[in-house]
C-alpha positions in Angstrom: 98.3 113.3 141.8 100.7 112.2 139.1 100.4 108.4 139.7 98.6 108.3 136.3 101.1 110.5 134.3 104.0 108.7 135.7 102.2 105.0 134.6 101.7 106.0 131.3 105.2 107.8 130.8 106.7 104.4 132.0 104.3 102.4 129.4 105.1 104.6 126.8 108.9 104.6 127.1 108.6 100.6 127.3 106.1 100.6 124.1 108.3 102.8 122.3 111.7 100.7 122.8 109.9 97.7 121.7 108.6 99.5 118.8 112.2 100.4 117.7 113.3 96.7 118.5 110.7 95.1 116.4 111.2 97.8 113.6 115.2 97.2 113.6 114.3 93.5 113.4 111.9 93.8 110.5 109.3 92.3 112.4 106.1 91.5 110.5 104.4 92.7 113.7 106.2 96.3 113.7 103.2 98.1 111.9 100.7 96.7 114.1 102.9 97.6 117.2 103.5 100.9 115.9 99.6 101.4 115.7 99.6 100.7 119.4 102.7 102.8 120.2 101.2 105.9 118.7 97.6 105.3 120.8 99.3 104.8 123.9 101.9 108.3 123.2 98.6 110.2 122.2 96.9 109.1 125.8 100.3 109.9 127.6 100.4 113.4 125.7 96.9 113.8 127.0 97.6 113.0 130.4 100.9 115.2 130.9 99.0 117.9 129.4 97.1 117.9 132.3 99.9 118.9 134.8 101.3 122.6 134.6 104.9 121.9 134.8 107.8 122.4 132.5 108.5 118.4 132.6 105.1 117.6 131.8 104.9 120.0 128.8 108.3 118.6 127.2 106.5 115.0 127.8 103.5 116.0 126.2 105.2 117.6 123.3 107.7 114.4 122.9 105.0 112.1 123.0 102.9 113.9 120.5 105.7 114.0 118.2 106.6 109.9 119.0 102.7 109.2 118.0 103.0 111.3 114.6 106.0 109.3 113.6 104.8 105.9 114.9 101.3 106.6 112.3 103.7 107.4 109.8 105.8 104.0 110.2 102.5 101.9 110.3 101.6 103.6 107.3 104.5 102.4 105.5 
């Protein structure tokens, strides 16, 4: 039941970490990666919102916040 949610959580966390690493390195690909990260974070938020438990609601809010920041970083 939660397999997709858990998979997206793990993918989102990995992508966020890698986006932060690329930004800290000043990578020329950081903006592209931030766009991908935003898409994945939004997908994760949508999946988490389907589940009625406190952890998933908190995760969905965090993912939406991250997606917003990633889009901001990609626009820089």
